[in-house]
N, CA and C atoms as an extended XYZ file, in Angstrom:
519
Properties=species:S:1:pos:R:3:atomname:S:1:resname:S:1:resid:I:1 pbc="F F F"
N         6.771      -14.694        3.422 N   THR     1
C         5.704      -14.041        4.166 CA  THR     1
C         4.544      -13.720        3.226 C   THR     1
N         4.873      -13.176        2.067 N   HIS     2
C         3.851      -12.776        1.098 CA  HIS     2
C         2.950      -13.963        0.721 C   HIS     2
N         3.584      -15.067        0.351 N   GLU     3
C         2.800      -16.234       -0.077 CA  GLU     3
C         2.051      -16.862        1.091 C   GLU     3
N         2.625      -16.804        2.276 N   TYR     4
C         1.934      -17.320        3.451 CA  TYR     4
C         0.659      -16.522        3.718 C   TYR     4
N         0.711      -15.217        3.544 N   VAL     5
C        -0.489      -14.383        3.737 CA  VAL     5
C        -1.573      -14.795        2.751 C   VAL     5
N        -1.182      -15.059        1.493 N   HIS     6
C        -2.172      -15.540        0.519 CA  HIS     6
C        -2.816      -16.834        1.003 C   HIS     6
N        -2.003      -17.749        1.511 N   LEU     7
C        -2.520      -19.022        2.020 CA  LEU     7
C        -3.466      -18.787        3.192 C   LEU     7
N        -3.062      -17.938        4.116 N   ALA     8
C        -3.904      -17.649        5.278 CA  ALA     8
C        -5.229      -17.008        4.858 C   ALA     8
N        -5.181      -16.102        3.893 N   LEU     9
C        -6.414      -15.480        3.405 CA  LEU     9
C        -7.313      -16.517        2.746 C   LEU     9
N        -6.732      -17.382        1.955 N   SER    10
C        -7.506      -18.431        1.288 CA  SER    10
C        -8.156      -19.361        2.306 C   SER    10
N        -7.417      -19.727        3.338 N   GLU    11
C        -7.958      -20.596        4.392 CA  GLU    11
C        -9.050      -19.885        5.184 C   GLU    11
N        -8.896      -18.599        5.393 N   THR    12
C        -9.861      -17.831        6.183 CA  THR    12
C       -11.119      -17.513        5.397 C   THR    12
N       -10.951      -17.117        4.138 N   ILE    13
C       -12.072      -16.613        3.360 CA  ILE    13
C       -12.704      -17.690        2.490 C   ILE    13
N       -11.921      -18.655        2.076 N   GLY    14
C       -12.439      -19.711        1.227 CA  GLY    14
C       -12.085      -19.490       -0.227 C   GLY    14
N       -12.551      -20.396       -1.077 N   PRO    15
C       -12.208      -20.337       -2.501 CA  PRO    15
C       -13.034      -19.288       -3.248 C   PRO    15
N       -12.671      -18.031       -3.054 N   VAL    16
C       -13.392      -16.915       -3.647 CA  VAL    16
C       -12.420      -16.098       -4.487 C   VAL    16
N       -12.904      -15.595       -5.616 N   ASP    17
C       -12.084      -14.681       -6.405 CA  ASP    17
C       -12.108      -13.318       -5.744 C   ASP    17
N       -11.049      -13.013       -5.030 N   LEU    18
C       -10.939      -11.720       -4.365 CA  LEU    18
C       -10.431      -10.682       -5.348 C   LEU    18
N       -10.762       -9.415       -5.132 N   PRO    19
C       -10.168       -8.366       -5.967 CA  PRO    19
C        -8.639       -8.452       -5.830 C   PRO    19
N        -7.971       -8.583       -6.948 N   THR    20
C        -6.540       -8.867       -6.920 CA  THR    20
C        -5.753       -7.777       -6.222 C   THR    20
N        -6.094       -6.508       -6.459 N   TRP    21
C        -5.326       -5.440       -5.805 CA  TRP    21
C        -5.436       -5.550       -4.294 C   TRP    21
N        -6.594       -5.948       -3.799 N   LEU    22
C        -6.793       -6.054       -2.355 CA  LEU    22
C        -6.046       -7.275       -1.801 C   LEU    22
N        -6.102       -8.381       -2.522 N   ASN    23
C        -5.410       -9.595       -2.118 CA  ASN    23
C        -3.894       -9.400       -2.158 C   ASN    23
N        -3.366       -8.913       -3.275 N   GLU    24
C        -1.922       -8.708       -3.409 CA  GLU    24
C        -1.435       -7.578       -2.503 C   GLU    24
N        -2.232       -6.534       -2.385 N   GLY    25
C        -1.862       -5.421       -1.517 CA  GLY    25
C        -1.779       -5.834       -0.063 C   GLY    25
N        -2.711       -6.676        0.357 N   THR    26
C        -2.702       -7.158        1.749 CA  THR    26
C        -1.492       -8.061        1.991 C   THR    26
N        -1.194       -8.936        1.043 N   ALA    27
C        -0.019       -9.812        1.186 CA  ALA    27
C         1.266       -8.982        1.245 C   ALA    27
N         1.347       -7.968        0.407 N   THR    28
C         2.536       -7.106        0.402 CA  THR    28
C         2.600       -6.273        1.677 C   THR    28
N         1.449       -5.790        2.133 N   TYR    29
C         1.380       -4.995        3.372 CA  TYR    29
C         1.957       -5.793        4.541 C   TYR    29
N         1.506       -7.041        4.707 N   PHE    30
C         2.001       -7.848        5.818 CA  PHE    30
C         3.442       -8.300        5.583 C   PHE    30
N         3.805       -8.526        4.340 N   GLU    31
C         5.194       -8.865        4.023 CA  GLU    31
C         6.127       -7.764        4.534 C   GLU    31
N         5.829       -6.521        4.193 N   PHE    32
C         6.677       -5.419        4.642 CA  PHE    32
C         6.560       -5.215        6.150 C   PHE    32
N         5.358       -5.244        6.670 N   LEU    33
C         5.141       -5.007        8.096 CA  LEU    33
C         5.933       -6.002        8.948 C   LEU    33
N         5.850       -7.263        8.609 N   LEU    34
C         6.525       -8.296        9.393 CA  LEU    34
C         8.034       -8.318        9.138 C   LEU    34
N         8.439       -8.158        7.893 N   ASN    35
C         9.866       -8.243        7.588 CA  ASN    35
C        10.643       -7.025        8.063 C   ASN    35
N        10.035       -5.851        8.043 N   VAL    36
C        10.729       -4.650        8.516 CA  VAL    36
C        10.903       -4.690       10.031 C   VAL    36
N        10.059       -5.434       10.712 N   SER    37
C        10.208       -5.547       12.162 CA  SER    37
C        10.954       -6.826       12.552 C   SER    37
N        11.457       -7.571       11.573 N   GLY    38
C        12.138       -8.829       11.840 CA  GLY    38
C        13.628       -8.679       12.040 C   GLY    38
N        14.298       -9.823       12.062 N   GLU    39
C        15.733       -9.861       12.316 CA  GLU    39
C        16.551       -9.224       11.201 C   GLU    39
N        16.052       -9.276        9.969 N   ARG    40
C        16.777       -8.699        8.833 CA  ARG    40
C        16.007       -7.516        8.276 C   ARG    40
N        15.717       -6.587        9.136 N   ALA    41
C        14.880       -5.439        8.773 CA  ALA    41
C        15.456       -4.650        7.603 C   ALA    41
N        16.762       -4.464        7.583 N   ASN    42
C        17.364       -3.657        6.525 CA  ASN    42
C        17.188       -4.287        5.144 C   ASN    42
N        17.125       -5.616        5.084 N   ALA    43
C        16.928       -6.290        3.803 CA  ALA    43
C        15.541       -5.991        3.232 C   ALA    43
N        14.589       -5.708        4.086 N   ALA    44
C        13.220       -5.428        3.637 CA  ALA    44
C        12.986       -3.949        3.357 C   ALA    44
N        13.817       -3.094        3.904 N   LYS    45
C        13.563       -1.657        3.773 CA  LYS    45
C        13.750       -1.150        2.347 C   LYS    45
N        14.763       -1.636        1.650 N   HIS    46
C        14.975       -1.148        0.282 CA  HIS    46
C        13.761       -1.427       -0.605 C   HIS    46
N        13.262       -2.665       -0.672 N   PRO    47
C        12.067       -2.893       -1.503 CA  PRO    47
C        10.850       -2.104       -1.008 C   PRO    47
N        10.740       -1.932        0.290 N   LEU    48
C         9.625       -1.153        0.837 CA  LEU    48
C         9.687        0.292        0.349 C   LEU    48
N        10.833        0.940        0.515 N   TYR    49
C        10.955        2.336        0.122 CA  TYR    49
C        10.847        2.504       -1.393 C   TYR    49
N        11.366        1.546       -2.136 N   ARG    50
C        11.252        1.591       -3.598 CA  ARG    50
C         9.778        1.519       -4.002 C   ARG    50
N         9.041        0.637       -3.366 N   SER    51
C         7.618        0.471       -3.664 CA  SER    51
C         6.840        1.740       -3.333 C   SER    51
N         7.105        2.303       -2.178 N   ILE    52
C         6.442        3.540       -1.763 CA  ILE    52
C         6.748        4.653       -2.760 C   ILE    52
N         8.011        4.794       -3.125 N   GLY    53
C         8.407        5.843       -4.054 CA  GLY    53
C         7.753        5.695       -5.418 C   GLY    53
N         7.639        4.472       -5.876 N   LEU    54
C         7.013        4.217       -7.171 CA  LEU    54
C         5.545        4.631       -7.162 C   LEU    54
N         4.812        4.224       -6.127 N   ALA    55
C         3.391        4.581       -6.030 CA  ALA    55
C         3.221        6.079       -5.842 C   ALA    55
N         4.057        6.660       -5.022 N   GLU    56
C         3.990        8.099       -4.760 CA  GLU    56
C         4.247        8.901       -6.040 C   GLU    56
N         5.246        8.507       -6.808 N   SER    57
C         5.552        9.189       -8.072 CA  SER    57
C         4.404        9.062       -9.058 C   SER    57
N         3.828        7.876       -9.136 N   ALA    58
C         2.694        7.668      -10.048 CA  ALA    58
C         1.519        8.544       -9.648 C   ALA    58
N         1.267        8.665       -8.355 N   ALA    59
C         0.152        9.496       -7.886 CA  ALA    59
C         0.387       10.952       -8.247 C   ALA    59
N         1.599       11.422       -8.039 N   LYS    60
C         1.904       12.831       -8.298 CA  LYS    60
C         1.911       13.160       -9.787 C   LYS    60
N         2.198       12.175      -10.625 N   SER    61
C         2.240       12.415      -12.074 CA  SER    61
C         0.927       12.062      -12.766 C   SER    61
N        -0.054       11.604      -11.987 N   GLY    62
C        -1.331       11.206      -12.585 CA  GLY    62
C        -1.277        9.835      -13.242 C   GLY    62
N        -0.291        9.034      -12.868 N   GLY    63
C        -0.098        7.737      -13.508 CA  GLY    63
C        -0.599        6.537      -12.730 C   GLY    63
N        -1.422        6.757      -11.709 N   LEU    64
C        -1.960        5.608      -10.976 CA  LEU    64
C        -2.894        4.801      -11.876 C   LEU    64
N        -2.924        3.514      -11.629 N   LEU    65
C        -3.819        2.627      -12.371 CA  LEU    65
C        -5.193        2.639      -11.694 C   LEU    65
N        -6.278        2.623      -12.455 N   PRO    66
C        -7.604        2.557      -11.824 CA  PRO    66
C        -7.734        1.251      -11.028 C   PRO    66
N        -8.207        1.338       -9.798 N   LEU    67
C        -8.316        0.136       -8.971 CA  LEU    67
C        -9.236       -0.906       -9.596 C   LEU    67
N       -10.319       -0.461      -10.248 N   ASN    68
C       -11.216       -1.455      -10.842 CA  ASN    68
C       -10.534       -2.209      -11.989 C   ASN    68
N        -9.456       -1.663      -12.540 N   GLY    69
C        -8.670       -2.368      -13.548 CA  GLY    69
C        -7.668       -3.337      -12.941 C   GLY    69
N        -7.575       -3.333      -11.618 N   LEU    70
C        -6.651       -4.228      -10.905 CA  LEU    70
C        -7.408       -5.284      -10.100 C   LEU    70
N        -8.663       -5.478      -10.425 N   GLU    71
C        -9.475       -6.439       -9.665 CA  GLU    71
C        -9.366       -7.864      -10.189 C   GLU    71
N        -9.202       -8.029      -11.488 N   SER    72
C        -9.189       -9.351      -12.114 CA  SER    72
C        -7.807       -9.992      -12.038 C   SER    72
N        -7.759      -11.215      -11.532 N   GLN    73
C        -6.489      -11.939      -11.462 CA  GLN    73
C        -5.936      -12.196      -12.856 C   GLN    73
N        -6.807      -12.496      -13.816 N   ASP    74
C        -6.342      -12.727      -15.186 CA  ASP    74
C        -5.704      -11.474      -15.768 C   ASP    74
N        -6.367      -10.327      -15.601 N   ASP    75
C        -5.797       -9.074      -16.105 CA  ASP    75
C        -4.472       -8.771      -15.414 C   ASP    75
N        -4.429       -9.004      -14.108 N   TRP    76
C        -3.206       -8.775      -13.333 CA  TRP    76
C        -2.075       -9.633      -13.902 C   TRP    76
N        -2.360      -10.912      -14.089 N   ASN    77
C        -1.333      -11.846      -14.561 CA  ASN    77
C        -0.930      -11.612      -16.007 C   ASN    77
N        -1.803      -11.020      -16.794 N   ASN    78
C        -1.498      -10.788      -18.209 CA  ASN    78
C        -0.632       -9.557      -18.441 C   ASN    78
N        -0.386       -8.784      -17.408 N   GLN    79
C         0.467       -7.610      -17.549 CA  GLN    79
C         1.904       -8.091      -17.737 C   GLN    79
N         2.549       -7.663      -18.814 N   THR    80
C         3.905       -8.145      -19.106 CA  THR    80
C         4.972       -7.061      -18.971 C   THR    80
N         4.566       -5.804      -18.916 N   LYS    81
C         5.543       -4.733      -18.773 CA  LYS    81
C         6.006       -4.667      -17.315 C   LYS    81
N         7.310       -4.833      -17.122 N   GLU    82
C         7.855       -4.910      -15.764 CA  GLU    82
C         7.504       -3.692      -14.915 C   GLU    82
N         7.586       -2.489      -15.512 N   GLU    83
C         7.284       -1.284      -14.738 CA  GLU    83
C         5.811       -1.235      -14.331 C   GLU    83
N         4.929       -1.797      -15.160 N   GLN    84
C         3.501       -1.831      -14.812 CA  GLN    84
C         3.236       -2.870      -13.725 C   GLN    84
N         3.934       -3.994      -13.797 N   VAL    85
C         3.792       -5.029      -12.768 CA  VAL    85
C         4.256       -4.464      -11.423 C   VAL    85
N         5.393       -3.776      -11.427 N   ASP    86
C         5.901       -3.160      -10.197 CA  ASP    86
C         4.901       -2.146       -9.648 C   ASP    86
N         4.311       -1.354      -10.544 N   LEU    87
C         3.327       -0.360      -10.109 CA  LEU    87
C         2.079       -1.018       -9.551 C   LEU    87
N         1.644       -2.124      -10.153 N   GLN    88
C         0.474       -2.846       -9.623 CA  GLN    88
C         0.692       -3.193       -8.148 C   GLN    88
N         1.831       -3.792       -7.852 N   TYR    89
C         2.122       -4.188       -6.473 CA  TYR    89
C         2.287       -2.969       -5.565 C   TYR    89
N         3.023       -1.967       -6.038 N   ALA    90
C         3.275       -0.777       -5.219 CA  ALA    90
C         1.971       -0.046       -4.906 C   ALA    90
N         1.162        0.161       -5.912 N   GLN    91
C        -0.097        0.869       -5.711 CA  GLN    91
C        -1.039        0.066       -4.824 C   GLN    91
N        -1.088       -1.233       -5.021 N   SER    92
C        -1.959       -2.080       -4.200 CA  SER    92
C        -1.515       -2.073       -2.743 C   SER    92
N        -0.206       -2.128       -2.535 N   TYR    93
C         0.322       -2.052       -1.172 CA  TYR    93
C        -0.087       -0.738       -0.507 C   TYR    93
N         0.113        0.364       -1.203 N   MET    94
C        -0.210        1.661       -0.611 CA  MET    94
C        -1.715        1.827       -0.409 C   MET    94
N        -2.526        1.264       -1.296 N   ALA    95
C        -3.983        1.331       -1.115 CA  ALA    95
C        -4.388        0.580        0.149 C   ALA    95
N        -3.779       -0.571        0.377 N   VAL    96
C        -4.087       -1.336        1.591 CA  VAL    96
C        -3.528       -0.619        2.818 C   VAL    96
N        -2.368       -0.033        2.683 N   ARG    97
C        -1.794        0.733        3.798 CA  ARG    97
C        -2.719        1.889        4.171 C   ARG    97
N        -3.222        2.601        3.164 N   TYR    98
C        -4.170        3.692        3.417 CA  TYR    98
C        -5.449        3.147        4.050 C   TYR    98
N        -5.955        2.061        3.513 N   LEU    99
C        -7.176        1.446        4.031 CA  LEU    99
C        -7.018        1.075        5.500 C   LEU    99
N        -5.900        0.438        5.842 N   ALA   100
C        -5.664        0.009        7.223 CA  ALA   100
C        -5.439        1.194        8.154 C   ALA   100
N        -4.690        2.193        7.705 N   SER   101
C        -4.392        3.318        8.589 CA  SER   101
C        -5.581        4.256        8.754 C   SER   101
N        -6.449        4.314        7.765 N   THR   102
C        -7.583        5.235        7.820 CA  THR   102
C        -8.823        4.602        8.441 C   THR   102
N        -9.067        3.339        8.121 N   TYR   103
C       -10.317        2.708        8.534 CA  TYR   103
C       -10.121        1.571        9.542 C   TYR   103
N        -8.897        1.346        9.970 N   GLY   104
C        -8.619        0.310       10.956 CA  GLY   104
C        -7.827       -0.840       10.368 C   GLY   104
N        -6.970       -1.406       11.192 N   ASN   105
C        -6.063       -2.461       10.732 CA  ASN   105
C        -6.769       -3.663       10.119 C   ASN   105
N        -7.979       -3.940       10.553 N   THR   106
C        -8.667       -5.123       10.037 CA  THR   106
C        -9.521       -4.834        8.805 C   THR   106
N        -9.626       -3.581        8.397 N   ALA   107
C       -10.505       -3.219        7.275 CA  ALA   107
C       -10.229       -4.026        6.004 C   ALA   107
N        -8.966       -4.174        5.569 N   PRO   108
C        -8.748       -4.944        4.333 CA  PRO   108
C        -9.259       -6.384        4.437 C   PRO   108
N        -8.989       -7.025        5.555 N   ILE   109
C        -9.421       -8.410        5.725 CA  ILE   109
C       -10.931       -8.474        5.902 C   ILE   109
N       -11.505       -7.535        6.630 N   ASP   110
C       -12.957       -7.508        6.795 CA  ASP   110
C       -13.668       -7.346        5.457 C   ASP   110
N       -13.126       -6.517        4.590 N   ILE   111
C       -13.716       -6.345        3.255 CA  ILE   111
C       -13.639       -7.654        2.478 C   ILE   111
N       -12.483       -8.310        2.529 N   MET   112
C       -12.343       -9.580        1.815 CA  MET   112
C       -13.272      -10.646        2.386 C   MET   112
N       -13.422      -10.677        3.702 N   LYS   113
C       -14.355      -11.630        4.307 CA  LYS   113
C       -15.772      -11.385        3.816 C   LYS   113
N       -16.143      -10.113        3.728 N   ARG   114
C       -17.500       -9.769        3.266 CA  ARG   114
C       -17.678      -10.157        1.808 C   ARG   114
N       -16.657       -9.940        0.981 N   VAL   115
C       -16.717      -10.386       -0.416 CA  VAL   115
C       -16.840      -11.908       -0.451 C   VAL   115
N       -16.172      -12.573        0.471 N   GLY   116
C       -16.236      -14.028        0.551 CA  GLY   116
C       -17.618      -14.566        0.885 C   GLY   116
N       -18.447      -13.723        1.491 N   THR   117
C       -19.814      -14.159        1.813 CA  THR   117
C       -20.814      -13.763        0.730 C   THR   117
N       -20.298      -13.208       -0.383 N   GLY   118
C       -21.170      -12.929       -1.514 CA  GLY   118
C       -21.421      -11.474       -1.837 C   GLY   118
N       -20.903      -10.560       -1.048 N   ALA   119
C       -21.106       -9.142       -1.333 CA  ALA   119
C       -20.222       -8.720       -2.497 C   ALA   119
N       -20.660       -7.721       -3.222 N   THR   120
C       -19.784       -7.125       -4.236 CA  THR   120
C       -18.742       -6.285       -3.499 C   THR   120
N       -17.710       -5.913       -4.210 N   LEU   121
C       -16.684       -5.074       -3.599 CA  LEU   121
C       -17.281       -3.740       -3.163 C   LEU   121
N       -18.151       -3.181       -3.981 N   SER   122
C       -18.803       -1.912       -3.634 CA  SER   122
C       -19.637       -2.041       -2.376 C   SER   122
N       -20.406       -3.111       -2.276 N   GLU   123
C       -21.220       -3.331       -1.070 CA  GLU   123
C       -20.337       -3.505        0.158 C   GLU   123
N       -19.246       -4.251        0.008 N   ALA   124
C       -18.345       -4.496        1.133 CA  ALA   124
C       -17.708       -3.196        1.606 C   ALA   124
N       -17.326       -2.320        0.692 N   PHE   125
C       -16.738       -1.045        1.088 CA  PHE   125
C       -17.725       -0.217        1.896 C   PHE   125
N       -18.959       -0.139        1.436 N   VAL   126
C       -19.958        0.656        2.154 CA  VAL   126
C       -20.212        0.056        3.528 C   VAL   126
N       -20.363       -1.257        3.600 N   GLU   127
C       -20.662       -1.914        4.878 CA  GLU   127
C       -19.508       -1.850        5.872 C   GLU   127
N       -18.289       -2.031        5.403 N   ILE   128
C       -17.142       -2.140        6.313 CA  ILE   128
C       -16.547       -0.779        6.659 C   ILE   128
N       -16.354        0.086        5.672 N   VAL   129
C       -15.679        1.354        5.955 CA  VAL   129
C       -16.599        2.564        5.808 C   VAL   129
N       -17.803        2.354        5.303 N   GLY   130
C       -18.777        3.434        5.252 CA  GLY   130
C       -18.602        4.432        4.124 C   GLY   130
N       -17.829        4.057        3.110 N   VAL   131
C       -17.684        4.937        1.947 CA  VAL   131
C       -17.862        4.112        0.674 C   VAL   131
N       -18.291        4.789       -0.376 N   GLN   132
C       -18.402        4.145       -1.678 CA  GLN   132
C       -17.002        3.815       -2.193 C   GLN   132
N       -16.905        2.766       -2.965 N   TYR   133
C       -15.630        2.333       -3.538 CA  TYR   133
C       -14.961        3.453       -4.341 C   TYR   133
N       -15.672        4.167       -5.233 N   PRO   134
C       -15.019        5.273       -5.954 CA  PRO   134
C       -14.541        6.396       -5.021 C   PRO   134
N       -15.289        6.637       -3.954 N   THR   135
C       -14.887        7.659       -2.982 CA  THR   135
C       -13.592        7.237       -2.296 C   THR   135
N       -13.509        5.962       -1.948 N   PHE   136
C       -12.278        5.441       -1.359 CA  PHE   136
C       -11.101        5.692       -2.298 C   PHE   136
N       -11.286        5.379       -3.581 N   GLU   137
C       -10.194        5.541       -4.538 CA  GLU   137
C        -9.783        7.005       -4.673 C   GLU   137
N       -10.739        7.910       -4.690 N   GLU   138
C       -10.425        9.346       -4.768 CA  GLU   138
C        -9.640        9.796       -3.539 C   GLU   138
N       -10.092        9.373       -2.367 N   ARG   139
C        -9.405        9.753       -1.130 CA  ARG   139
C        -8.012        9.144       -1.058 C   ARG   139
N        -7.898        7.905       -1.488 N   PHE   140
C        -6.595        7.240       -1.509 CA  PHE   140
C        -5.628        8.000       -2.414 C   PHE   140
N        -6.094        8.391       -3.595 N   THR   141
C        -5.244        9.116       -4.544 CA  THR   141
C        -4.778       10.434       -3.949 C   THR   141
N        -5.683       11.180       -3.335 N   ARG   142
C        -5.297       12.459       -2.703 CA  ARG   142
C        -4.301       12.224       -1.572 C   ARG   142
N        -4.550       11.212       -0.767 N   TRP   143
C        -3.651       10.871        0.340 CA  TRP   143
C        -2.251       10.547       -0.184 C   TRP   143
N        -2.193        9.748       -1.227 N   LEU   144
C        -0.904        9.330       -1.773 CA  LEU   144
C        -0.181       10.493       -2.430 C   LEU   144
N        -0.912       11.399       -3.046 N   GLN   145
C        -0.281       12.562       -3.675 CA  GLN   145
C         0.397       13.464       -2.641 C   GLN   145
N        -0.144       13.508       -1.436 N   SER   146
C         0.421       14.379       -0.404 CA  SER   146
C         1.115       13.588        0.707 C   SER   146
N         1.288       12.297        0.509 N   TRP   147
C         1.821       11.429        1.548 CA  TRP   147
C         3.278       11.734        1.843 C   TRP   147
N         3.586       11.698        3.126 N   GLU   148
C         4.978       11.827        3.534 CA  GLU   148
C         5.241       10.803        4.625 C   GLU   148
N         6.280       10.047        4.451 N   ASP   149
C         6.664        9.025        5.416 CA  ASP   149
C         7.062        9.687        6.724 C   ASP   149
N         6.425        9.330        7.828 N   PRO   150
C         6.765        9.953        9.112 CA  PRO   150
C         8.241        9.773        9.485 C   PRO   150
N         8.812        8.614        9.194 N   LYS   151
C        10.227        8.397        9.521 CA  LYS   151
C        11.128        9.248        8.635 C   LYS   151
N        10.766        9.355        7.368 N   ARG   152
C        11.557       10.193        6.464 CA  ARG   152
C        11.451       11.651        6.882 C   ARG   152
N        10.283       12.056        7.344 N   SER   153
C        10.072       13.428        7.794 CA  SER   153
C        10.953       13.740        9.004 C   SER   153
N        11.008       12.811        9.960 N   LEU   154
C        11.863       13.004       11.131 CA  LEU   154
C        13.335       13.062       10.744 C   LEU   154
N        13.738       12.187        9.832 N   ALA   155
C        15.132       12.186        9.384 CA  ALA   155
C        15.466       13.494        8.668 C   ALA   155
N        14.510       14.000        7.884 N   SER   156
C        14.736       15.273        7.179 CA  SER   156
C        14.901       16.425        8.168 C   SER   156
N        14.069       16.446        9.205 N   GLN   157
C        14.182       17.492       10.227 CA  GLN   157
C        15.542       17.421       10.911 C   GLN   157
N        15.962       16.219       11.253 N   TYR   158
C        17.254       16.021       11.906 CA  TYR   158
C        18.397       16.484       11.004 C   TYR   158
N        18.328       16.106        9.729 N   THR   159
C        19.364       16.496        8.777 CA  THR   159
C        19.411       18.010        8.603 C   THR   159
N        18.245       18.652        8.523 N   ARG   160
C        18.216       20.116        8.418 CA  ARG   160
C        18.863       20.757        9.648 C   ARG   160
N        18.574       20.217       10.817 N   SER   161
C        19.179       20.749       12.048 CA  SER   161
C        20.691       20.603       12.013 C   SER   161
N        21.161       19.449       11.578 N   LEU   162
C        22.605       19.245       11.468 CA  LEU   162
C        23.221       20.198       10.452 C   LEU   162
N        22.540       20.376        9.332 N   ASN   163
C        23.045       21.317        8.321 CA  ASN   163
C        23.129       22.727        8.868 C   ASN   163
N        22.113       23.126        9.631 N   ASP   164
C        22.132       24.469       10.244 CA  ASP   164
C        23.317       24.594       11.197 C   ASP   164
N        23.536       23.573       12.016 N   LEU   165
C        24.667       23.598       12.946 CA  LEU   165
C        25.999       23.670       12.207 C   LEU   165
N        26.123       22.868       11.158 N   MET   166
C        27.377       22.860       10.403 CA  MET   166
C        27.596       24.210        9.691 C   MET   166
N        26.531       24.805        9.193 N   SER   167
C        26.644       26.125        8.555 CA  SER   167
C        27.061       27.179        9.577 C   SER   167
N        26.473       27.103       10.765 N   ALA   168
C        26.836       28.066       11.830 CA  ALA   168
C        28.301       27.887       12.212 C   ALA   168
N        28.733       26.649       12.339 N   LYS   169
C        30.125       26.369       12.684 CA  LYS   169
C        31.057       26.895       11.586 C   LYS   169
N        30.681       26.682       10.348 N   ALA   170
C        31.509       27.126        9.228 CA  ALA   170
C        31.587       28.657        9.189 C   ALA   170
N        30.486       29.323        9.491 N   SER   171
C        30.501       30.792        9.461 CA  SER   171
C        31.354       31.377       10.582 C   SER   171
N        31.403       30.687       11.711 N   ILE   172
C        32.245       31.144       12.815 CA  ILE   172
C        33.718       31.050       12.412 C   ILE   172
N        34.054       29.954       11.744 N   GLY   173
C        35.434       29.749       11.323 CA  GLY   173
C        35.828       30.702       10.237 C   GLY   173
């Protein structure tokens, strides 16, 4: 799925050097989105949750990578530390997830299309989502620092309720 998204983006946008974090993040976003809703959803959930946790931990510890340092494909490919490579993908995925959930599902692709027509990334951000690129990064970082998975939140509430019931039952006994 991931590589197919790259192919589809290339066919749609043309032979343009896209910002790598946006390209890889979009491919990862659709990889998780499609695979988690597919026939083998559980096989996709572990890498999804691991990726989310990695980006979330980096945000909370101040360890996120600057997005402008993740724009060059050469720089991306030259990273050899496995934990940094994992963080590149995790952070890019979450940045695209934030972009899509905050500014609309088509925002990541619309930005890439605009870059494909010659706009800089900064110009594309202002035109498509109405915010400066650095402002987007600041908002994304704050969002990720306080992010909570809605499904995990529901499961936590359910577990707390069960714990309360079990404690009440134990106290009666």
